[in-house]
Phi, psi and omega in degrees: 000140183289159178298330179296317179295319178301318179298320182294326178291319177297321179295323179298321178295317181296320182290331189288137178270353180188178183299317182301315180295318179301314182296319177297318178300318182293319181292322176294321179294324180299319179298324180286325189267337182256109182303136178091349180278121177265339180203159181213148175215164180237124179254131178220142177276126176223135180054037175081004179224150180281137180223149172269111183281332180197155176218151180287165171301136179093359178289120181300137181299134176082001185297320177274319184302323179299324178293317180297320180294321180281340184074017179204158182142169184301315183287325177296312181295321180295317181293321186276330182259342184075016180244138180299139180237128179227128175243097185295330180214103183295341178291339180246009184284133181247348182288323184226069187302317181295314180293321181301318179297319180294314181300318179298326180292342179265357181097003178271130184249334178217157183216140177229125179240119182251124180303143182245117181270114181236145180292124177076010181236128176250111179105092178203153180202153170254129187248128179245138182234137179240155183263353178239153176301131179057029180297337183254006186302320182266005184246011185293323177296318179296321179294319179295316181296317179298316181298318179297318180292320179295326180301319180298316181294318181293322177302315179298314181297319179295321178296318178297317180298317180296321179296315179298319180296318179297317179297320179295321178297319180295316180299319179295319180296317179295319179297317180299315180299319180296315181295318180296317179298320178297316181295319178300317179298321179294317180293320178301315182291321183287318185263351182057054180232169181277174186296319182296317179294321179297317180295319179300319180294319179295320179296317180296319179294323178297315180292319182296321181271354182059045179237141178301143181304317180301316182291320179299315180295322177299319178295319180296314180298318180294320180295317180294318179297318180295320180295318179297317180297319180294322182291333181279347182284000000 
């Protein structure tokens, strides 16, 4: 891949506000950079199942989903085996007859799925689709290079996403702790009991009402705040 193409991928990352936007940018870029590609999509395994995280403009609806439902197809096989899959002419394809018929009905004649190596992810692929028989035959090197370059960008985006998620979890935990501490203090003052007894009462009430302790405490704090506000009027 040329340095110019590498620069455009880096620019796509800078422009992107999140992983979804980055992936859409990459799939659209793939159609522009890989000769013969009429559409592109990215398959990644999440929570034990394969999902299409993004697809380029013009990607026929259900083209990947049909493979996931059947448990077979070029992108499924590439993601699960780590081996590149190429179907130069789906009209003559025998490996995935059901999927081939569906793809042909959408106007897709050939498919290339290149395994995508991502940190901490098992099962991913970039899928290229052509509208003519063997449309991608002379572009397989370009597709491999693009996929390798895209993997670097996606890895960075995934790390950023995981970091943001971790930070959000920490903020939620701190907020929950603060709300629980406030509720314990309110029960202590109202009932004139110590902190351990107050916490035990809140836990029992949480279990009895089948409500999370954090939510129960939040409701108590909100009720007391509302009562105070009403009393000051």
